[in-house]
N, C-alpha and C positions, 0 to 999 in steps of 0.2 A: 263262805259260800256265796253271800251276797255280793261280795267284790268280784268273785269269779264270774257270777252271772252278769253283772254289769259290764265287765271287760269283754265277756263273750256272749252277745245276745243270741247266738245260736243255741245256747244252753236253755235259754228261756222257751225257745221254740220247742225243743225236745221235752222240757217238762210239761208244756202246755198239751204236746201231742199225747204224752203218755197219760196225763190227767183226762184228756178228751177220750181216748179209748175206753178208759175205766169208766167215765160217766156213761158213755154209750152202752157199755156192758151192763151196768146197773139197770138203765131204762129197759133194754131188751130182756134182761134177766126177770125184772117185775112182770113184763108181758107173759113171758113163759111161765113163770110161778103161778100167776093168778090163772092162766088156761089149765095148768096141770091141776090146781085145786078144784077147778070147776068140773074137770073130767073125773076126779076121784070122789066128787060129792062132798068136799070139806070146805065149801066156800068158794071164793075166787069169782071170777068172771072173765068172759072173752072181751079183750079190750085192745087198744092200740098203744102207740108211744105216748099219746097225749093223754090217755087214760092212765098210764104208769105215771105220768107227771101228777095227776090228780090224786093217785094213790099215795105217792110221796108226801104231798102237802097235808094229808089227812093225818099222818102219824105224828106222835110226840116231836115236838121241835121241827114240825113239817117243813115250816118256811125256811128254817136254817138248812135243813137238809136238801131242800129243793133249791135253795141258792148255791149250794155247793155243787150240785148236779148242773145247775145252769152255768156256773163259771167252767165247769168241765166241758160242757157242750161248745161254749164259746172257744175253748182251747182247741177242741176238735175242728172247729171251723177255720180257726187260724191256721192250723196244720194243714188242712185240704187246700187251702188258698195257697200257702207256701209250696205245697207239692205242685199245684197247677202253674203257678207263676214263676217261681224260682227253680223248679225241676232240680231238687236236692239229690234225688235219686238217679239223675242222669238218664231219664227215659229217652231224650232226644227230641228232634222235631221232625220225625218221619210221620206219616199219616196215622199209623197205629199209635205212636206216642202222643201225638196231639189229640187224638180221641180219648186216650186214657188220661191226659191231663184235663181235658174238658170235662171228663166224667169226674174228676176230683173236685172241680169248681162247682158242678151241679150238685154233687154230694154236700159240699159245704153249704150251699144255699138252703138244702133241705133241712139240715141240722141248724142253720141260723134260724130258721123258721121255728123249730122244735125249742131253740133256746129262747127265742122271743115268747113263745108260749109259756115258758116256765117263769119267765120274768112277770108276765101277765098275771099268772096264778099267784105269784108272791105279792102282786100289788093289789090282788082281790078281784081280778076279772076272772071270766070263766076259762080263759087260755085258748079260746077257738071254739069254732062250731064243730060239733060231733059229725055233722054231714058234709065236712069239708071235701071229701073225695067226689060226692055227688054234686056238690056246688061247682067245683072247678071243671068237672066233666061237662056239667051243663053250660059253663061259659065257653069251653072249647067247642062244643057242639054247635053253638050258635054262630060261630065264626064261618068265613068261607072255608071250604073243605074241612069242615070240623069233624065229619065222620072219619075222614082219612086220617086227620091229625090224631084223634083219639084212638083210632085202630093201631096206627103206628107206634104210639106210646104204649099200648097194651102189648103189642109184639115185642118191643124193646124191653119191657119188664119181664116177659116170658124169657127172652134172651138173657137177662140178668140172672134169672132163676137157673137156666141151664149152665151159666157161667159158674154159679154157687156149686152146682153139682160137679163140674170140670174140676174146680179148685179142691173139693172134697175128695174126688177120685184120684186126681194126681198127686194131691198133697205138696204142691209145688210152693204153698205158703210156708213150708218148713224152712226154705232158704231165707225167709225173712225173720226168722226166730233164732236167737241165740241161747240155746238149750243146754250148752256145755256142761253147766254147773249141775244138771239134773242127772239122776241116774237113768239107766236104760229103761226101767220099769216106769219111771215118772214121765220119761219122753213119750212112751207108748200110751200112757193115760192122756197126756196133752194132746196127742195127735188123734186119739180117738174121740175125745170130747170136742175138738176143733172140727173134725170131719162130720160129726153127728150134728153140730150146730149149723154147718154151712148147708147140709142137706135139707135140714128142717126150713131154713130161711129160703132155700131154693124152691121147696114145695110152695110155701106161701106166695112167694113172688109169682109163680105159675097160676096160681088161683086167682091172685089179684089181676094178672095180665088178661086171663081168660075172660074174666067179667067185663074188663074195659073193652075188649073186642066185640063182646056181646052188646055192650052198650053203644059201641060204633054202629054195629050192624043193625041194630033196631032203632038207632038215633033216639035212645031213650037213657038219660043219665041216671035214673033210678036202678039201673042195672049194675052200674059201677059199684065196687066194693073195696072198703080199705082193709087194713090189717085185721081190726077187731072183727069186721064182719066176715072176712076170709076164715077166720077161726071159728066164727058161728056156724058157717056153712059146713065146715068139716064135722063139727059137732052134731049136725042134723043128719049126717049120712048113715048108712048101716054100719054098725060097729063105731058110732060116733064117739062114744067116750074114749075108745081106744085110739081112734085116730087123733082126737084132740089131746089127749094125755101124752101120746107119743110126740106131736108137734110142740106141745107146751114144754115137755122136758128138753126137746130138742133147741127151742128157743132160749130156754134157760142155759143149755150148753153154748148156744151161740154168744150169749152174754158172758160166759165164763171165757170163751175164745177171745172176746174184746179184752177182757181183764188180762189173759195171757198176752195179748198184743201190748198192753199198757206195760207189762213187767218185762217181757223178753224180746220184743221187736227191735231189730236193728234200725235206729232212726239216725239218719244223716241230715242235720239240718243246717249245714254251712252254706 
């Protein structure tokens, strides 16, 4: 196997991609599980992906486990940049394809930051500021046309949320998966879990985007909300525990969807 990987570097990229999807699934699964536990009153808390990393490091052998997750996240970053630069899936070079490839690169940068936070936690630092969403919003608002910039980002995130709804409704992601070895019933479960996870993530994106637009409109960075704060806002609404529990289990389902991607996604890394 080692000689095969050495002779064909694309196999390394495929392994890194699958490892990366699995690591991303673990992070989102922890966020969702903690939110669901908080809703059920069995412990847990509303947190974001940074908080998920902190939860991992607190476990027995936590630094080792977090190191594994960090390596997986690095693998995910490598795969996203391969998708953006090498275009192994033949998206093309028209405007739509270039926008999608640029999105891959942006996604890679986001998870590079998360991987860096994991490394910092392993080395003993706090892994980042819990108010990072407010901080970067404040920096953007201080720039020329800052309100327009933050508002545009908020609208873009809402657009990403609706894209999650679109993926869940159309189930076009099914074409990315090779589920031939699963029974019809197992395939239905895979699709149901995946669609539930995508819908929950879309709702969270819409909440985050809405508050970014609020921050832009009021020129007040304190109005911005990250993932953990978005979950807390849902918990504070009427029927909050039901909302939080539903979204928590939905994010857990999204984490499972990422693990499904790790196992069954058709990955062309040539």
